[in-house]
N, C-alpha and C positions, 0 to 999 in steps of 0.2 A: 738211786742215781747211778748211771753207768760210769765206771771208772774210765775217764778219758785217756789216762796213761796206758791202760790196757788196749784201748782202741787204737792208740798211736802205734803200739807194737804190732797189732793186727794189720795195720795199714802200712807197714814198713815197705820200702821199695823191694825187698826180697820176697815179699809174700806174693804167691802166684795169683790169688784171688782175694783181695782184701775185703770185698763186699760180702763174700761168703761168711767171713768171720762175724760181720755185723748181722747178717741174716740169722746166724745161729743164735746170737745173743738176744735177738728181738723176734724170734720166730712166732711167738704167741701173738704179738702185736700185728705182725704181717699177715697171719692167717685169718684173724678176725676182722681185719680192715675191709671196708666196703669200697674203698678207692685209695689211690696213692696219697691224696690229701690227708687222710686220716693217719697214714704212716708218717707223713711229714710232721704233723702235729705231735704225734707220739714221740718221735725222735727229738723234737725240740724240748718236750717235757723231760726227756732223759739227759738234757744238757748238750745235745749235738747241734752245732751251729753251722753256718755256711762255711766257715773256716775249717771246721772239722771235716765237712763233706769234701773239701778240696783234697784232703789226705787220702780219701777213697776214690780219687780221680773223677770227681764230679764237681760241677761249677757251683751247686747249691744243694740245700737239703731237699728241695722239691725234686730235682733230677735224681738224687740218690733214692728217694722214696719211690719214684717211678720204676727204677730197676728192681728194688726189693719187692714191689708189688707184682711185677712181671715174673719174678723167679718163683713165687709161691704157687704151687698147683692148687686149683680150685675145683674139686670134684662136684661141688654142690650147685654149680652154675645151671645145669640142666633142670634140676628140681626147682631152682629159684625161678626159672623162666615159666615153668608149668604153673606156679602159684602167683604169677604176676597179676593176672586179671582179678582174682579175689582180693589181692592186696590193694589194687587200685580202688576197688569198691570200698574197702575199709578206710582207705585214706580219704575218700570223698566224704564219707560219713563223719570222720573225725574233723575234717575241715569245716563242715557245717556246724558241728558242735563248738569248735573253737571260735567260730564267727559269732554265734548267737548266745552261747552260755555266758560270756562276760557281761552281757546286757542285763542278766537276771538280778545281780545285787543292787544295782541302781534302781531298777524297776520296783523291786520289793521295798527298798528304802523309801522311795517316793510314796508308795501305797501306804506304808506304815506311818509316814508323817501326815498324810491326809487323814488317816484314821485317828491319829492323836489330836488333830485340829477339830475333829467332829465329836470327840468324846470328852467326858468329864468324870471327876471323882475316881472311884475304884475301877470303873470301866476303862479309863485312860491308862491306869496302871497295867491292866491285863493287855491292853492293846500295845503298850510299850514293850512288855515282856515278849509277846508274840512276835513283834517286829524285830526285836534284837535276835531272837532265835532264828527267824526266817532269813534275815540278812546274813547272819553268821554261817548258816548252812549253805546259802547261795555263794558266799565268798569261798567257802571251803571247796565247793564243787567247781567253781570257776578257776581256782588256782591249782586244781589237781589235774588239769588238762591244758594242753597248749604250750606256748613258748614260756610261760611263767610257772609251769609246773615243776616241782622239785622231784628229781629222781629219788627212788627209794634209798639209794646209798647215801644221799645227802640229807634226807628228811630228819634223821636223828642228830645230825651235826649242826644244823642251822641255828636252832634254838632262838629265833628272832620273834616268834609269835607273841610272847608275853610282852616284850618291849614295844612291839607294834601296837598292841592293845593299849598300853599305857599312853602312847602318843596320841592315839585316837580319842581316848577318854579326855586327855588334856585339851584336845582341839574342841571338844564339846563343852567341857566344864571349866577349863583352866582360866581362860580370860575373865570369865564372870567371877570366879573365886578370887582371883588376884585383885580385880578392881574393888570387889566388896571388902577384901581383907585390908587393903590400903585405907579404905574409908572407915574401918573399925568393925566390920561384920565378919562373917555373915550371922544373921539372926535366926536362920532356919535352913532346912535342907532344900535342895533344888526341887521345884514343882513342875519342871518340864516346860516352862515358859521363859521368855526373854525379859519379862518384867517383874519377876519374883525377887526374893531376898538374895537368891543365888542364881543369877541369869544363866540360861542355857542357850548355846548356839548350835542349832541343828543344821544350818546351811552347810557348814564345812563337812559334816558327815555325809550329807546328800551328794555334795560335789565329789568327795573322794570315792564313794561307792559307784557313782556314775563313771568316774575316771578309770575304773577297772577295765572297761571295754577299750578305750584308746591305749591304755597301758599294754594290754595283751596284744592288740594289733600292731602297735609300734615296736614291741619286743620281737614279734614275728618278722616284721620288716627288717629290723636290725640283723636278726639271725640269717635271713635269706641273703641280704646284701653282703654280710660278712663272709658267708660261704662262697658267694660269687667272687669276692675279692680274693679269697684264698685260692680259688681255682685259677684266677688270672695272674696271680703273683708268681714271680720267679725267684723269690728270696724272702727271708724272714723280715729283714728291714723294710723291704718293699711292701710287704703285707701290713706291717705295723703302721707305716706312713699312710697307707690307703684306707685302713679301717678306722683310724681315729676320727676323721671327719664324719664317717658314717655314724659312729657312736654319738658324737656331739649333735649331729643332725637329728638322731632319734630322740635324744633328750629334749632338744628344742621343740621338736614336733609334739611330744607329749606335753611339754609345758604350755604350748599354745592351745592344745585341746583342753587342758585343765583350766586355763585362764578363761576360755569361752564358757566352760561349764560353771565356773565360779560366778561369772557375770550373770548367768541365767538362773542360778539357784536362789539368789536373794529375792528377786521379784516373785518367784514361784512360792516362796514361804512368806511373802510380805514382810521381809526383814530388812535391816540395814545392809550396807555393803559388806561383803564377806572379807575377812581379814586376809591380807597378803600372806600371812603365815601359812595358809592352806596351800599356796603354791610351793613354798619351801618344803613343807611336809610331804606334799605329793611327789616332788622330785626326789627327796630323800628316800622315800619308800620305794620308788621306781628303780633308782640306781642300786639300792640295796638288794632288791629282788633280782635284778639283772645279774649282779655279781654272784648272788647265792646260787642261782640256777646253773651258772657256769662253774660251780665248784669252789668259789672263793668265799668261804663262810665266815672266816675270822673277822675281817675288817667290818662287814656289815653288822655282825653281832656286837662288836665293841662300840661302834659309832652309835648305833641305835640305843644301846644301854646308856652311854654317856649323855646322849641327848635327852632321854627320858629322865635320868637322874637330875640333870641340870634344870629341867622344867619343874620337877617336883620340889627341888630346893628353893625355887623362886618364891612361891607363897609360904613355904616353910620358914624361910628367914624372916618374912614379914610377921608371921605369928610369933616366932621366937623373940622378935624385937619387943614384944609386949612384956616380956619378963623383966624384972628389976635389973638394971645395969646392962641390959643387952640391946639398947636402942640402936647401937651402931650396926647391928647385924642386918637390919632391914633397910639401911640407908641406901645402898646401891640400887636395889630393886625398886624402892620407892622413888628414887630420883629418875630412874629409867622410865618408870610408869608415868610419872608426872610429865616427862618430856615428850614421850612418844606413844603413850598409852600401853595397856597391858599386853597388846599383841606384839610389842617389841621383843618380849622374852622368847616366844616361839619363832619369831622371824630370825633372831640372832642364833638361837640354838639349832633350829632345823636348817637354816641357811648355811651355817658353818659346817654342820654334818654333811649336808648334800654336796658342798664344795669339796670337802675332803674325800668323800667317796667317789666323786666324779674324777678327781685327779688320780685316785687309785685305779679306777676303772679304765682310764685312758692309757694306763700302763699295762694292766693285767689282761684286759680284753683285747689288746692289740697283739697278743701272742697267738701264734697258730695253735699252741697246745691248749688254749682256752676253749677251743671249738671242737674238742674231742666229743665223741658220743657220751651220753650221761654215765653209762656203766664204766667208762674209762676215766671219768673225771677224778680230780684230786680228792 
């Protein structure tokens, strides 16, 4: 963080060129920036506000960034123009990949579920294992490119993959286990069907894998719109006020797409209505990923961890209540399940987590510094 007291001394009335002092302190940022907007975002990340910019004889950070950008010589402009055509061709190929690759996880998941429905015994076990591997690889490929891809600098810091897996496993097995546990079971392991001793819900998994595509496209739309708002804004507060509705609109658009997919998945699998908990889980994972790709890794990691732990504790307390003298442990979960069904647990946990992350995102993603290039992220 830049020492603002030192900047004040550099911008004192007696200084002949106060901007030169700032340019010296942030030369690396100014030299690698591709436009003035990136400099403005970097300055905000270093604690420079519109009020600070006024001490440098500029009306706002954006105006100050434009002067800094103009003062830095750029010898590589000619070489960049020469490579513009190949770059455009590469961008076109990447755009096609970003458009089509997110469809792969849902397609493979649907194929795997069809294979499960047409197999029995040990063959079904092999089909399930092959389907899990195929969908996992497809998800990995889809999330390594496009607007939901994590930069290399953030991949080791996010650490949300294991908690996401726990949440997905609960979406498939959790409601059935909790319902059976309250009734005194289970008497056996899950057999992959909705009518066994431990019922399995496959529709949520299909809906969430299909939702990778709208999540990717919606995230790309948000990034594009936020960049345009950044270009049109003339102040940090102006940008924050204009980008928040874009964020909320992107989340609402994804929620609508997910709701449509949820409504289609139950008839496809000839199953009952899909739990609304899938909507809460989908929004939770979407907002968490959006924050993570922008460099805000701590809050998503903590919220996903707490949500997963809360869901695991729900059936655990029911089982613990079977111990002598521990009947009171399972009373809250049993009462909640009796009143609203086992899906009330993921609805409450995922819904609360999604709401907390959305409030956090409306503050952090409304900063210009949140839209730095990946290699400059926090």
